[in-house]
PAZAPA-4460 file (N, C-alpha, C; in steps of 0.05 Angstrom, whole numbers, plus 32768, in hexadecimal, padded with zeros to 4 digits):
% residues 297
    n_x    n_y    n_z   ca_x   ca_y   ca_z    c_x    c_y    c_z   seq   type   mol
   821C   8099   7E60   8225   80A2   7E79   8218   808E   7E8B     1      M     A
   8229   8086   7E9E   821B   8071   7EB2   820F   8082   7EC9     2      T     A
   81F5   8077   7ED0   81E7   8086   7EE3   81E5   8072   7EFB     3      T     A
   81D9   807A   7F10   81D5   806E   7F2A   81C3   8055   7F22     4      L     A
   81B0   8059   7F13   819E   8041   7F0C   81A9   8029   7EFF     5      A     A
   81C3   8033   7EEF   81CD   801E   7EDE   81DD   8008   7EF2     6      D     A
   81E5   8013   7F07   81F8   8005   7F18   81E8   7FFA   7F35     7      T     A
   81D2   8004   7F38   81C4   8000   7F52   81BA   7FE1   7F50     8      H     A
   81C1   7FD1   7F65   81B7   7FB3   7F66   819D   7FAE   7F67     9      P     A
   818A   7FC2   7F6C   816F   7FBB   7F6B   8160   7FC4   7F50    10      L     A
   8170   7FCE   7F40   8163   7FD4   7F28   816B   7FC3   7F10    11      I     A
   8159   7FB8   7F06   815E   7FA2   7EF1   8155   7FAC   7ED5    12      D     A
   8152   7FC5   7ED1   8146   7FCD   7EB7   814B   7FEB   7EB4    13      T     A
   814D   7FF1   7E9A   8154   800F   7E91   813C   801C   7E99    14      A     A
   813C   8037   7EA2   812C   804A   7EA9   8123   805D   7E90    15      L     A
   8104   805D   7E8E   8100   8075   7E7B   8106   8091   7E88    16      P     A
   8107   80A3   7E75   810B   80C2   7E7E   80F9   80CB   7E96    17      D     A
   80E3   80BD   7E97   80CE   80C7   7EAB   80D4   80BD   7EC7    18      S     A
   80E9   80AB   7ECA   80F0   809C   7EE2   810D   809D   7EEB    19      V     A
   8113   80A7   7F03   812B   80AE   7F0B   8133   809E   7F27    20      N     A
   8149   8096   7F27   8152   808B   7F46   815E   809F   7F54    21      L     A
   8159   80A4   7F6A   8168   80BA   7F79   816B   80AD   7F9B    22      E     A
   817B   80BE   7FA5   817D   80B8   7FC5   8168   80C2   7FD1    23      T     A
   8156   80B4   7FDF   8146   80BF   7FEE   814C   80C9   800E    24      G     A
   8134   80C7   801E   8137   80CE   8038   814C   80B9   8047    25      E     A
   815E   80C5   8055   8171   80B4   8062   8182   809E   8052    26      S     A
   8184   80A9   8039   8195   809A   8025   8185   8080   8018    27      G     A
   816F   807F   801D   8160   8068   8013   815B   806E   7FF6    28      L     A
   8161   805B   7FE1   815E   8062   7FC6   813B   8060   7FBF    29      P     A
   8133   8075   7FAF   8119   8075   7FAA   8118   807C   7F8A    30      R     A
   8100   8076   7F7C   80FC   807A   7F62   80E6   8094   7F61    31      L     A
   80EF   80A7   7F4E   80DA   80BE   7F4E   80D1   80BF   7F32    32      V     A
   80B8   80BC   7F31   80A6   80BC   7F14   809B   80D8   7F12    33      V     A
   80A3   80DF   7EFC   8099   80FB   7EEE   808B   80F0   7ED6    34      D     A
   8070   80E5   7ED7   8066   80DB   7EBE   8053   80EF   7EAF    35      G     A
   804C   80E8   7E99   8038   80FC   7E86   801E   8103   7E99    36      P     A
   8014   80F5   7EA6   7FF8   80FC   7EB5   7FF9   80F8   7ED7    37      T     A
   8015   80F0   7EDB   800F   80EE   7EFB   8030   80EB   7F04    38      G     A
   8036   80F2   7F1C   8051   80ED   7F2A   804F   80DC   7F43    39      S     A
   8068   80D1   7F49   8068   80C1   7F61   8086   80BC   7F6B    40      A     A
   8088   80B2   7F85   80A2   80AA   7F8E   809A   808E   7F9B    41      E     A
   80B0   807D   7F96   80AE   8061   7F9E   80C8   8059   7FAA    42      I     A
   80CA   8054   7FC4   80E3   804A   7FD0   80E6   802C   7FC9    43      Y     A
   8102   8022   7FC5   8105   8007   7FBD   8104   7FF7   7FD5    44      L     A
   8104   8001   7FED   80FF   7FF2   8004   80E2   7FF0   800B    45      Q     A
   80D6   7FDC   8009   80BD   7FD3   8008   80AE   7FD8   7FEE    46      G     A
   80B8   7FE2   7FD8   80AE   7FE9   7FC2   8096   7FFE   7FC6    47      A     A
   809B   8011   7FDA   808B   801F   7FE9   8084   803B   7FDD    48      H     A
   806A   803D   7FD1   8061   805A   7FC6   805D   806B   7FD7    49      V     A
   806C   8080   7FDC   806B   8097   7FED   805B   80AF   7FE4    50      T     A
   805B   80B2   7FCB   804B   80C9   7FBE   8040   80C0   7FA4    51      R     A
   802B   80CB   7FA0   801C   80CB   7F8A   8009   80E3   7F84    52      W     A
   800A   80EF   7F6E   7FFA   8104   7F65   7FF8   8106   7F4A    53      Q     A
   7FD8   8106   7F41   7FD4   810A   7F23   7FE0   8125   7F1E    54      P     A
   7FE6   812A   7F05   7FEF   8146   7EF8   7FDB   815A   7F01    55      T     A
   7FE3   8172   7F0E   7FD1   8184   7F16   7FC3   8183   7F31    56      G     A
   7FC6   816A   7F3B   7FB6   8168   7F54   7FC7   8168   7F6C    57      A     A
   7FBD   816A   7F85   7FCE   8166   7F9E   7FD6   8149   7FA1    58      K     A
   7FEE   8145   7FB6   7FF2   8129   7FB9   7FDA   811B   7FC3    59      P     A
   7FD7   8101   7FBF   7FBF   80F1   7FCA   7FC6   80E4   7FE2    60      V     A
   7FDD   80DA   7FE5   7FEA   80CB   7FF7   7FF3   80DA   8010    61      L     A
   7FF0   80D1   802A   7FF8   80DE   8042   8013   80D1   8049    62      W     A
   8025   80E1   8056   803E   80D7   805D   8043   80E9   8077    63      M     A
   804B   80D8   8090   804F   80E6   80A7   806C   80F4   80A6    64      S     A
   806A   810D   80B2   8083   811B   80B5   8097   810F   80C7    65      A     A
   808C   80FC   80D8   809E   80F1   80EB   80A2   80D3   80E4    66      A     A
   80A3   80CB   80C7   80A6   80B2   80C3   80C3   80A8   80C2    67      S     A
   80CD   8094   80CC   80E9   808C   80C9   80EB   8082   80AE    68      N     A
   8106   808B   80A5   810F   8081   808B   812B   8073   8091    69      F     A
   8127   805C   8096   8143   804C   8099   813D   802D   8091    70      A     A
   8154   8020   808D   8155   8003   8084   8148   7FF2   8098    71      E     A
   8134   7FE1   8089   8126   7FCD   8098   8115   7FD8   80AD    72      A     A
   810B   7FF1   80A6   80F5   8000   80BA   80E1   8007   80A9    73      T     A
   80C6   8006   80B3   80AE   800D   80A3   80AD   802C   809F    74      P     A
   80A2   8035   8089   809C   804F   8081   8084   8056   8085    75      I     A
   807E   806B   8097   8061   8070   809F   8055   8084   808A    76      R     A
   8042   8075   807C   8033   8086   806A   8034   807A   804D    77      G     A
   8027   8085   8039   8028   807A   801C   801A   8061   801B    78      G     A
   8027   804F   800C   801B   8035   800A   802F   801E   8015    79      V     A
   802D   8016   802C   803B   7FFF   8031   802F   7FE5   8026    80      P     A
   8040   7FD3   8024   8038   7FB6   801B   8038   7FA6   8037    81      I     A
   8021   7F9B   8040   8021   7F8A   8054   801F   7F6F   804D    82      C     A
   8035   7F5D   804C   8036   7F43   8043   804F   7F35   8051    83      F     A
   804E   7F1F   8057   8037   7F08   8054   8027   7F06   806D    84      P     A
   8027   7F18   807F   800F   7F17   8092   8008   7F35   8098    85      W     A
   7FF2   7F38   80A7   7FE8   7F52   80AA   7FE5   7F54   80C8    86      F     A
   7FEE   7F6F   80D4   7FEC   7F70   80F1   8005   7F69   80FD    87      G     A
   8001   7F65   811B   8019   7F5B   8128   801B   7F3C   812A    88      A     A
   8034   7F34   812A   8039   7F1A   8125   804E   7F16   8140    89      H     A
   804A   7EFC   814D   805B   7EF6   8163   8075   7EF3   815A    90      P     A
   807C   7EE9   8142   809B   7EE5   813B   80A3   7EF3   8123    91      A     A
   809A   7F0B   8121   809F   7F19   8106   8097   7F38   810A    92      G     A
   80A2   7F4A   80F8   8099   7F66   80F6   807B   7F69   80F3    93      P     A
   8071   7F7C   80FE   8056   7F84   80F5   8050   7F85   80D8    94      Q     A
   803C   7F7C   80D1   8035   7F7D   80B4   8048   7F70   809E    95      H     A
   8058   7F5D   80AC   806A   7F4F   8097   8082   7F5C   8090    96      G     A
   8091   7F4F   8081   80AD   7F59   807D   80AC   7F64   805F    97      W     A
   8097   7F63   804F   809B   7F6E   8035   809B   7F89   8033    98      A     A
   8090   7F99   8046   8095   7FB5   8049   80B1   7FC3   804F    99      R     A
   80C0   7FB0   805C   80DD   7FBC   8065   80F1   7FAC   8057   100      I     A
   80EC   7F9F   803E   80FF   7F8D   8033   8103   7F9E   8018   101      T     A
   811B   7F9D   800B   8120   7FA7   7FF1   8114   7F95   7FDD   102      D     A
   8108   7FA5   7FC7   80FC   7F96   7FB0   810C   7FA2   7F99   103      W     A
   810E   7F8E   7F84   811C   7F9A   7F6C   810A   7FA3   7F59   104      T     A
   8112   7FB9   7F49   8105   7FBF   7F33   810B   7FB0   7F1B   105      L     A
   80F6   7FA6   7F10   80F9   7F94   7EFC   80F4   7F9C   7EDF   106      E     A
   80E2   7FB1   7EDD   80DE   7FBF   7EC4   80D1   7FDC   7ECC   107      S     A
   80D5   7FEC   7EB5   80C7   8008   7EB7   80C6   8013   7E9F   108      A     A
   80AA   8019   7E97   80A2   8024   7E7E   8092   8039   7E7F   109      T     A
   8090   804D   7E68   8080   8064   7E69   8073   8063   7E4E   110      D     A
   8058   805E   7E4D   8049   805E   7E35   803E   8077   7E28   111      D     A
   8047   808C   7E35   803F   80A7   7E2C   8025   80B0   7E3C   112      G     A
   8019   809D   7E4C   8003   80A7   7E5D   800A   809F   7E79   113      T     A
   8011   8084   7E7D   8017   807C   7E95   8036   8072   7E9A   114      D     A
   803F   8072   7EAF   8059   8065   7EB6   8054   804D   7EC6   115      V     A
   8061   8033   7EBF   805D   801B   7EC7   8076   8010   7ED2   116      R     A
   8078   800A   7EEE   808C   7FFF   7EF9   8086   7FE4   7F05   117      L     A
   8095   7FD0   7F03   8094   7FB4   7F0F   80A7   7FAE   7F21   118      V     A
   80A4   7FA5   7F39   80B7   7F9F   7F4C   80B6   7F85   7F53   119      F     A
   80CA   7F78   7F5C   80CB   7F5C   7F62   80D8   7F55   7F7F   120      R     A
   80CC   7F3F   7F89   80D2   7F37   7FA5   80D5   7F1A   7FA5   121      L     A
   80E8   7F0B   7FAD   80E8   7EEC   7FAC   80F2   7EE5   7FCB   122      T     A
   80EE   7ECD   7FD2   80F4   7EC2   7FEA   8114   7EC3   7FEA   123      D     A
   811E   7EC6   8003   813C   7EC6   8009   8141   7EB6   8020   124      S     A
   815B   7EB4   802C   8162   7EA6   8043   8152   7EB2   8059   125      A     A
   8151   7ECE   8058   8144   7EDD   806E   8128   7ED6   8072   126      D     A
   8118   7ED8   805A   80FD   7ED0   805A   80F5   7EB5   8061   127      T     A
   8105   7EA0   8057   8102   7E85   8060   8108   7E7D   807D   128      R     A
   8119   7E90   808A   811C   7E8D   80A4   8108   7E9C   80B6   129      A     A
   80F1   7EAA   80A8   80DE   7EB6   80B8   80C8   7EA8   80BF   130      S     A
   80B4   7EB3   80CD   809D   7EA5   80D5   808B   7E9B   80BF   131      A     A
   8091   7EA3   80A1   8084   7E9B   808A   809B   7E94   807A   132      W     A
   80A1   7E7A   8077   80BE   7E70   806C   80B9   7E69   804D   133      P     A
   80A5   7E6D   8041   80A0   7E64   8025   80AD   7E70   800F   134      H     A
   80B1   7E5E   7FFA   80BC   7E66   7FE1   80A6   7E74   7FD4   135      R     A
   80AC   7E8D   7FC6   8098   7E9F   7FB9   80A7   7EB0   7FA4   136      F     A
   8096   7EBE   7F94   80A1   7ED2   7F86   8086   7EE6   7F87   137      E     A
   808C   7F00   7F8A   807E   7F14   7F89   8080   7F2A   7F75   138      A     A
   806E   7F35   7F68   8072   7F49   7F57   805B   7F61   7F5D   139      H     A
   8065   7F79   7F5E   8057   7F90   7F65   8057   7FA3   7F4D   140      Y     A
   8041   7FAC   7F42   803E   7FBB   7F28   8036   7FD5   7F33   141      E     A
   8042   7FEA   7F30   803A   800A   7F39   8035   8013   7F1D   142      V     A
   801A   801E   7F17   8015   802C   7EFC   8011   8049   7F07   143      V     A
   8022   805C   7EFE   8020   8077   7F07   8014   808B   7EF0   144      V     A
   7FFA   8093   7EF7   7FF1   80A9   7EE3   7FDC   80B6   7EEF   145      G     A
   7FC7   80BD   7EDF   7FB0   80CC   7EEA   7FA2   80BA   7F02   146      A     A
   7FA5   809F   7EFD   7F9B   808A   7F10   7FB4   8083   7F1B   147      R     A
   7FB5   8073   7F33   7FC8   8061   7F41   7FBE   8045   7F40   148      L     A
   7FCC   8036   7F34   7FC4   8017   7F33   7FD8   8009   7F3F   149      R     A
   7FD1   7FF9   7F52   7FE5   7FE7   7F60   7FDE   7FCA   7F5E   150      L     A
   7FEE   7FB7   7F58   7FEA   7F9C   7F54   8001   7F89   7F63   151      S     A
   7FF5   7F7A   7F76   8007   7F6A   7F83   8005   7F4E   7F7A   152      L     A
   8017   7F44   7F70   8012   7F25   7F65   8027   7F14   7F77   153      S     A
   801D   7EFC   7F82   802D   7EE9   7F92   802A   7ECE   7F82   154      V     A
   8041   7EC2   7F7C   8043   7EA6   7F6E   804D   7E95   7F84   155      T     A
   8040   7E7B   7F86   804A   7E6B   7F9D   805C   7E57   7F8F   156      N     A
   8074   7E55   7F97   8089   7E45   7F8C   808F   7E28   7F9F   157      L     A
   807D   7E27   7FB3   8080   7E0D   7FC0   806E   7DF4   7FB2   158      E     A
   8070   7DDF   7FBE   8064   7DC9   7FB2   8047   7DC6   7FBD   159      D     A
   8042   7DD8   7FD2   8028   7DD5   7FE0   801B   7DEF   7FE2   160      S     A
   8004   7DEE   7FEE   7FF6   7E0A   7FF0   8003   7E1B   8005   161      E     A
   8003   7E35   8004   800B   7E47   8016   7FF4   7E59   801B   162      I     A
   7FF6   7E68   8033   7FE3   7E7A   8039   7FED   7E94   8043   163      T     A
   7FE3   7EAD   803E   7FEE   7EC5   8045   7FD9   7EDA   8047   164      F     A
   7FE0   7EEE   8055   7FCD   7F07   8057   7FDC   7F1B   8048   165      E     A
   7FCD   7F31   803B   7FD7   7F46   802F   7FC8   7F61   8030   166      E     A
   7FD2   7F75   802E   7FC4   7F8E   802D   7FD6   7FA3   8022   167      S     A
   7FC8   7FB7   8010   7FD5   7FCD   8008   7FCC   7FE5   801C   168      L     A
   7FDD   7FEA   802D   7FD4   7FF9   8044   7FD4   8016   8040   169      H     A
   7FC1   8022   802D   7FC8   803D   8025   7FBB   8053   8037   170      T     A
   7FCC   8064   803A   7FC8   807D   804B   7FC0   8095   8039   171      Y     A
   7FA5   809E   803A   7FA0   80B2   8029   7F9E   80CD   8038   172      F     A
   7FA9   80E5   802D   7FA9   80FD   8039   7F8B   810A   8034   173      A     A
   7F7F   8115   804E   7F66   8120   804C   7F68   813B   805F   174      V     A
   7F58   814D   8058   7F54   8167   8063   7F53   8168   8082   175      S     A
   7F3D   8154   808A   7F36   8150   80A4   7F29   8133   80A7   176      D     A
   7F34   811F   80B6   7F29   8106   80B4   7F0D   8106   80C2   177      V     A
   7F08   8118   80D3   7EF0   8118   80E3   7ED6   8123   80CF   178      R     A
   7EE0   812C   80B4   7ECB   8135   80A1   7ECB   8122   808A   179      D     A
   7EDD   810C   808D   7EE0   80F9   8072   7ECC   80E5   8077   180      A     A
   7EC6   80D6   8062   7EB1   80C0   805E   7EBA   80AC   804D   181      A     A
   7EB4   8093   8050   7EBB   807C   803E   7EA2   8070   803C   182      V     A
   7E9B   8072   801E   7E80   8062   8016   7E8B   804C   8003   183      S     A
   7E71   803A   8004   7E73   8020   7FF2   7E7A   800A   8006   184      G     A
   7E77   800B   8020   7E7D   7FFA   8031   7E64   7FF1   8043   185      L     A
   7E4E   8000   803B   7E36   7FFD   804E   7E2B   7FE1   804E   186      G     A
   7E21   7FD8   8066   7E14   7FBF   806C   7E26   7FA7   8069   187      G     A
   7E41   7FAB   806A   7E52   7F94   8067   7E5C   7F8E   8080   188      L     A
   7E63   7F76   8089   7E6B   7F71   80A6   7E8C   7F7C   80A8   189      T     A
   7E8B   7F83   80C1   7EA7   7F88   80C7   7EB1   7F7F   80E6   190      Y     A
   7ECA   7F82   80E8   7ED4   7F7B   8102   7EE9   7F8E   8107   191      C     A
   7EEE   7F97   811E   7F05   7FA7   8129   7F0D   7FA1   8141   192      D     A
   7F1F   7FB1   8151   7F2C   7FA6   8168   7F1A   7FA1   8182   193      L     A
   7F03   7FAF   817C   7EF2   7FAB   8197   7ED4   7F9D   818E   194      T     A
   7ECF   7F9E   8172   7EB5   7F95   816C   7EB8   7F7F   8156   195      E     A
   7EA3   7F6F   8154   7EA2   7F5E   8138   7E85   7F55   812F   196      T     A
   7E83   7F4F   8118   7E68   7F4C   810F   7E51   7F5C   810A   197      G     A
   7E5B   7F78   8109   7E48   7F8C   8108   7E48   7F97   80EB   198      F     A
   7E34   7FA7   80E6   7E2F   7FAF   80C6   7E3C   7FC9   80C6   199      Q     A
   7E48   7FCD   80AE   7E57   7FE9   80AA   7E42   7FFC   80A0   200      S     A
   7E41   8014   80AB   7E30   8029   80A7   7E37   8037   808B   201      T     A
   7E27   8042   8080   7E2A   804F   8062   7E21   806E   8067   202      E     A
   7E35   807F   8060   7E52   807D   805B   7E5F   807A   807B   203      P     A
   7E78   806C   807B   7E85   8069   8092   7E94   8085   8099   204      L     A
   7E8F   808E   80B2   7E9B   80A3   80BC   7EAC   809C   80D9   205      R     A
   7EC1   80A9   80D8   7ED1   80A6   80F3   7ED0   80BB   8108   206      L     A
   7ECA   80AE   811E   7EC6   80C2   8136   7ED8   80BD   814C   207      T     A
   7EE9   80A7   8147   7F02   80A1   815B   7F12   8090   814C   208      G     A
   7F23   8081   815D   7F36   8072   8152   7F2A   8053   8142   209      P     A
   7F35   804F   812B   7F28   8039   811B   7F3C   8027   8113   210      M     A
   7F3A   800F   8117   7F47   7FF7   8108   7F32   7FE3   80FF   211      T     A
   7F26   7FE9   80EA   7F0F   7FDA   80DF   7F10   7FC7   80C4   212      R     A
   7F0E   7FB1   80C5   7F0F   7FA0   80AF   7EF2   7F99   80A5   213      T     A
   7EEC   7FA5   808B   7ED0   7F9F   8080   7ED3   7F8D   806C   214      I     A
   7EC2   7F78   8069   7EC4   7F61   8058   7EB0   7F63   8042   215      S     A
   7EB7   7F5B   8029   7EA0   7F54   8016   7E9B   7F6B   8007   216      G     A
   7EAE   7F83   8004   7EA7   7F9A   7FF0   7EAF   7F8F   7FD3   217      A     A
   7E9D   7F90   7FC4   7EA4   7F89   7FA5   7EA4   7F9F   7F92   218      S     A
   7E97   7FB5   7F9A   7E97   7FCC   7F85   7EAB   7FDF   7F90   219      G     A
   7EA6   7FF8   7F87   7EB8   800F   7F8B   7EB4   8018   7FA4   220      E     A
   7EC9   8021   7FB2   7EC8   802F   7FD0   7ED0   804D   7FC7   221      T     A
   7EC8   8060   7FD6   7ECB   807A   7FD0   7ED3   8088   7FEC   222      V     A
   7EE7   8094   7FED   7EF5   80A4   8004   7EED   80C1   7FFE   223      M     A
   7EE0   80D2   800C   7EDA   80EC   8005   7EDF   80FC   801F   224      T     A
   7EEE   8113   801A   7EF1   8128   802E   7EE7   8143   801F   225      D     A
   7EF0   8158   8030   7EE4   8172   8025   7EEC   817F   800D   226      A     A
   7F03   8170   8000   7F0C   817A   7FE6   7F0D   8168   7FCF   227      T     A
   7F09   814F   7FD3   7F0E   813B   7FBD   7EFE   811F   7FC6   228      R     A
   7EFE   8110   7FAE   7EF8   80F4   7FB6   7F0E   80E2   7FA9   229      Q     A
   7F13   80CB   7FB8   7F24   80BB   7FAE   7F14   809D   7FAB   230      V     A
   7F11   8095   7F90   7EFF   807E   7F88   7F16   8066   7F89   231      R     A
   7F0E   8050   7F98   7F22   8039   7F9B   7F12   8022   7F90   232      I     A
   7F1C   8016   7F7A   7F15   7FFD   7F71   7F27   7FE9   7F78   233      S     A
   7F20   7FCC   7F77   7F2F   7FB7   7F7C   7F27   7F9D   7F6D   234      R     A
   7F36   7F8A   7F6F   7F33   7F71   7F66   7F45   7F5A   7F77   235      S     A
   7F37   7F43   7F7A   7F41   7F30   7F88   7F4A   7F3A   7FA7   236      N     A
   7F37   7F4D   7FB2   7F3D   7F53   7FCD   7F23   7F4E   7FDB   237      A     A
   7F24   7F41   7FEE   7F0A   7F3F   8000   7F03   7F57   8019   238      V     A
   7F19   7F60   801F   7F17   7F71   8035   7F1E   7F8D   8032   239      D     A
   7F14   7F9F   803E   7F20   7FBB   8042   7F20   7FC3   805E   240      T     A
   7F38   7FD0   8062   7F40   7FD8   807F   7F3F   7FF1   8081   241      V     A
   7F31   7FFE   8094   7F33   801D   8097   7F3F   8024   80B5   242      V     A
   7F52   8035   80B1   7F61   803A   80CC   7F69   8056   80CE   243      W     A
   7F68   8060   80E5   7F71   8077   80F0   7F76   8076   8113   244      N     A
   7F90   807D   8119   7F96   8077   8134   7F86   808E   8148   245      P     A
   7F80   80A4   813E   7F72   80BB   8151   7F8B   80C4   815E   246      W     A
   7F80   80D8   8171   7F95   80E8   817F   7FA9   80D4   8192   247      S     A
   7F9C   80C9   81A6   7FA7   80B7   81B8   7FBA   80A5   81AD   248      E     A
   7FB4   8093   8199   7FC7   807F   8191   7FDB   8090   817E   249      Q     A
   7FD5   80A4   8170   7FE8   80B3   8161   8001   80BE   8175   250      A     A
   7FF7   80C5   818C   800D   80CF   81A0   801E   80BE   81A8   251      A     A
   8016   80A2   81A6   8027   808B   81B1   8038   8080   819A   252      S     A
   8036   808B   8186   8045   807F   816C   805B   8092   8167   253      M     A
   8074   8086   8167   808D   8097   8163   8092   80A3   8149   254      P     A
   8082   8094   8134   8086   809D   8118   8070   80A8   810F   255      D     A
   805D   80B3   811F   8047   80BE   8119   8043   80DA   8128   256      F     A
   8041   80F0   811B   803E   8109   8129   8025   8109   8139   257      G     A
   802A   8118   8150   8010   8115   8165   7FF8   8123   8159   258      D     A
   7FF9   8133   8145   7FE3   8145   813B   7FDC   813C   811E   259      D     A
   7FEB   812A   8114   7FE5   8123   80F6   7FD1   8113   80F1   260      E     A
   7FC0   8103   8104   7FAC   80F2   8100   7F97   8101   80F2   261      W     A
   7F90   8117   80F3   7F7D   8128   80E7   7F83   8123   80CA   262      T     A
   7F99   8123   80C1   7F9F   8126   80A4   7F9D   810F   8090   263      D     A
   7F97   80F6   80A2   7F9B   80DC   808D   7F80   80C9   8095   264      M     A
   7F7C   80BA   8082   7F6E   809F   8089   7F77   808B   8074   265      I     A
   7F77   8071   8082   7F82   8059   8072   7F69   804B   8069   266      C     A
   7F67   8047   804E   7F53   8034   8042   7F60   8021   8032   267      V     A
   7F64   800B   803D   7F76   7FF7   8032   7F66   7FE0   8025   268      E     A
   7F74   7FD3   800C   7F68   7FBF   8000   7F79   7FA4   800A   269      T     A
   7F6C   7F90   8011   7F78   7F7A   8021   7F69   7F5E   801F   270      A     A
   7F76   7F4E   802B   7F6E   7F32   802E   7F7D   7F28   8047   271      N     A
   7F6E   7F2C   805E   7F79   7F25   807A   7F67   7F18   8089   272      V     A
   7F75   7F0E   80A1   7F65   7EFF   80B4   7F56   7EEB   80A7   273      G     A
   7F40   7EE0   80AA   7F2F   7EC8   809D   7F33   7ECA   8080   274      S     A
   7F38   7EDF   8073   7F34   7EE4   8056   7F50   7EDF   804B   275      S     A
   7F64   7ED6   805C   7F7D   7ED0   8052   7F80   7EBF   8035   276      W     A
   7F95   7EC3   8028   7F95   7EB6   800A   7F9F   7E99   800F   277      V     A
   7F91   7E89   8005   7F9B   7E6F   8003   7FA7   7E65   7FE6   278      Q     A
   7FBE   7E63   7FE3   7FC8   7E61   7FC7   7FD2   7E47   7FC0   279      L     A
   7FCA   7E35   7FAC   7FD3   7E1C   7FA6   7FF0   7E1B   7F9C   280      P     A
   7FFE   7E0A   7FA0   801B   7E08   7F8F   8019   7E0F   7F74   281      A     A
   802D   7E1E   7F6D   8030   7E29   7F51   801E   7E40   7F49   282      G     A
   8009   7E46   7F59   7FF6   7E5A   7F4F   7FFD   7E74   7F56   283      E     A
   7FF2   7E8C   7F49   7FF4   7EA7   7F4E   7FDD   7EB3   7F59   284      T     A
   7FDE   7EC5   7F6C   7FC7   7ED4   7F76   7FCE   7EF2   7F73   285      H     A
   7FBD   7F03   7F64   7FC0   7F1E   7F5F   7FAA   7F30   7F6F   286      T     A
   7FB5   7F43   7F7D   7FA2   7F56   7F8A   7FA7   7F70   7F79   287      L     A
   7F92   7F7D   7F75   7F91   7F97   7F67   7F82   7FAD   7F73   288      V     A
   7F8D   7FC4   7F72   7F7D   7FDE   7F7D   7F85   7FF4   7F6A   289      T     A
   7F6D   8004   7F65   7F76   801B   7F53   7F67   8033   7F64   290      T     A
   7F75   804A   7F63   7F6C   8063   7F6F   7F6A   8077   7F59   291      Y     A
   7F54   8084   7F5D   7F4A   809D   7F48   7F41   80B4   7F58   292      E     A
   7F47   80CE   7F54   7F46   80E3   7F65   7F31   80F7   7F52   293      V     A
   7F21   8101   7F60   7F0B   8113   7F55   7F0A   812D   7F68   294      N     A
   7F12   8144   7F5E   7F15   815B   7F6F   7EF8   8164   7F73   295      S     A
   7EEF   816F   7F8D   7ED7   8175   7F92   7ED9   8199   7F95   296      L     A
   7EF2   81A6   7F91   7EF3   81C2   7F92   7F08   81C9   7F7D   297      R     A
***
């Protein structure tokens, strides 16, 4: 029997029984993973992971109830891919175009423990006409299980070096951000929108709006709230970005509920600003981050 996945232009592989393609919010296609040790949802637009939960646990990722689901529009929450730049750009969409561009599912496998999905994005006429006009190929591996492992690889197809920024802009659900703490960043230099060159405290706690980039974390970072810990490991990433808009900024964002800021914190694995990636011709750079959850109750 022919299924939707068999004929969808963004699906280049057969799907295991644990993965299904369905019509998501506002008609956008999404993959629903019901694996042996964890479940997830991933939209093909942006290869955007919008849900992950280990079996028997609560969802780990936060999603805004006010999020827009529309073509070429960012989804608020989950794990957006920021590439090839981070933040505002005078000649392109905030955080780049990777999160609002369709990715192709290249492979999907289930080994009896984890479900592994690999997405592909290549340069196109639109990307070459953008503020970052380079030839490239990107692969994004999402491994869904008791842990969530995300791996973003970018290959430079140009004849000369290219540079780019990247971030896995992960939104974690918390019981109350005012009681949450992020450890593993103490003593490292940070910059934010109003300060620079300061040393990060240990643990880091939020008492107001924060957009902070902390450089140099090499070990594990742990986000703790009243109910659980999320252990964050990384490789080939220099920066950690911690973000929460707090009440006033949240009220000014149309895709963010006025009172939702208490329920989330972003702890992002990144190479941004002066830590941008300088990639020689023909070479590949791979950023990896893994999330593991420990319940406290």
